C-alpha positions in Angstrom: 5.9 -10.2 17.1 6.3 -10.2 13.2 9.0 -12.5 11.6 10.2 -12.6 7.8 11.6 -16.0 6.7 12.9 -15.3 2.8 12.6 -19.0 1.6 14.1 -18.4 -2.0 14.1 -21.5 -3.7 15.9 -22.2 -6.9 14.1 -24.8 -8.0 10.1 -25.0 -8.1 10.0 -28.9 -8.0 7.1 -30.2 -5.8 10.0 -31.9 -3.6 11.5 -28.3 -2.5 7.6 -27.4 -1.9 7.6 -30.8 0.0 10.7 -29.5 2.0 9.4 -26.0 2.6 6.1 -27.2 3.7 7.7 -30.1 6.2 10.3 -27.1 7.6 6.8 -24.6 8.1 5.0 -27.3 10.1 7.7 -28.6 12.1 8.3 -24.8 13.2 4.6 -24.3 13.6 4.1 -27.1 15.8 7.5 -26.4 17.5 5.7 -22.8 18.3 7.8 -20.6 16.7 5.3 -19.0 14.9 1.4 -18.5 15.0 0.8 -17.5 11.5 2.1 -18.1 7.9 1.6 -15.4 5.2 3.0 -16.5 2.0 3.5 -13.1 0.0 4.3 -14.0 -3.8 4.0 -12.9 -7.2 0.8 -14.0 -8.7 1.3 -14.8 -12.4 -1.5 -12.3 -14.7 0.0 -12.0 -17.8 3.4 -12.3 -19.6 3.7 -8.8 -18.7 2.0 -8.2 -15.4 2.0 -10.0 -12.2 0.5 -8.9 -8.7 2.1 -9.2 -5.2 -0.2 -11.4 -3.3 -0.4 -12.6 0.4 -1.8 -15.9 1.1 -2.3 -17.2 4.9 -1.3 -20.9 4.7 -0.7 -21.5 8.5 -3.4 -21.8 10.0 -6.0 -22.9 7.7 -8.1 -19.9 6.8 -11.8 -21.3 6.4 -13.7 -18.4 6.8 -14.6 -17.6 3.4 -15.2 -21.1 2.7 -17.8 -21.2 5.9 -19.8 -18.3 4.5 -20.1 -20.1 1.1 -21.5 -23.2 2.6 -24.0 -21.8 4.4 -25.2 -19.9 1.2 -25.2 -23.2 -0.9 -26.3 -25.7 1.5 -29.8 -25.8 2.3 -30.1 -29.5 3.1 -29.1 -30.7 6.4 -27.3 -34.0 5.0 -25.3 -35.6 7.6 -22.3 -37.6 5.8 -20.3 -40.7 7.6 -16.5 -40.7 7.0 -14.4 -43.3 7.3 -11.9 -43.1 8.1 -12.8 -40.7 10.6 -12.8 -36.8 9.6 -9.8 -36.1 12.0 -7.3 -38.7 10.5 -9.0 -37.7 6.9 -7.4 -34.0 7.9 -4.3 -35.2 9.1 -3.0 -36.5 6.1 -5.2 -33.8 3.8 -3.8 -31.1 5.9 0.2 -31.5 5.5 -0.9 -32.1 1.5 -2.4 -28.7 1.3 0.1 -26.8 2.5 2.8 -28.8 0.4 0.1 -28.1 -2.7 0.2 -24.3 -1.6 3.5 -23.8 -1.6 4.0 -25.8 -5.0 1.2 -23.5 -6.4 3.0 -20.3 -5.0 6.5 -21.7 -6.2 5.1 -22.1 -10.1 3.0 -18.8 -9.9 6.4 -17.0 -9.0 8.3 -18.9 -11.5 5.7 -17.9 -14.4 6.3 -14.4 -13.7 9.6 -14.3 -13.7 9.9 -15.9 -16.5 7.2 -13.4 -18.3 9.5 -10.6 -17.1 12.4 -11.9 -18.9 10.6 -12.4 -21.9 9.2 -8.8 -21.9 12.8 -7.5 -20.5 14.2 -9.6 -23.8 11.7 -8.2 -26.3 12.1 -4.6 -25.4 15.9 -5.2 -25.2 15.6 -6.3 -28.8 13.2 -3.4 -29.4 16.0 -1.3 -28.4 18.6 -2.7 -30.1 16.9 -2.6 -33.6 16.3 1.0 -33.1 20.2 1.3 -31.9 20.9 -0.1 -35.1 18.8 1.4 -37.6 20.2 4.8 -35.5 24.0 4.0 -36.2 23.0 2.7 -39.5 22.0 6.3 -40.5 24.7 7.9 -38.8 27.1 5.9 -40.7 25.4 6.5 -44.4 25.1 10.7 -43.3 29.0 10.6 -42.3 29.9 8.2 -45.3 28.2 10.8 -47.7 29.5 13.7 -46.2 33.0 12.4 -46.7 32.2 11.6 -50.3 30.9 15.1 -50.7 33.9 16.7 -49.3 36.1 14.4 -51.5 34.5 15.9 -54.7 34.4 19.4 -53.2 38.4 18.8 -53.3 38.7 17.2 -57.2 36.2 19.6 -58.3 38.5 22.5 -56.5 41.1 21.0 -57.8 40.3 20.9 -61.4 39.2 24.0 -61.2 42.4 26.0 -60.0 44.5 24.0 -63.0 
């Protein structure tokens, strides 16, 4: 069963990300869903955004495990204080809210880039329209002046 939840947020503050994170985690722990995938516009440049999806819950660590196996050649053992479970219980919710905040910022930057490009195009089109209307106005004025001169010359010749 797939479901879609639109969390359209008007502000991109960290408080909004924290509220969304809390709600998502609450729904996840209440077993309302088993996987959360974020779909957002990834900011590439001011005129280019890429629709991206990222699995948020549960944390997808398959890529990091492959990298870790390649990079680590020693069998170092680390002791954590407090224990690993306590650290993860504290860090994973913060990771979720940070990832949501990143997504909100990426989408906001993409929106601003798209608006900037749209305004640039509108300004350019308005300039072209002004040039076209100025040319049309000058041609119409010139035609009117020419017509008046012809009428004056025709009137003078008839006398």
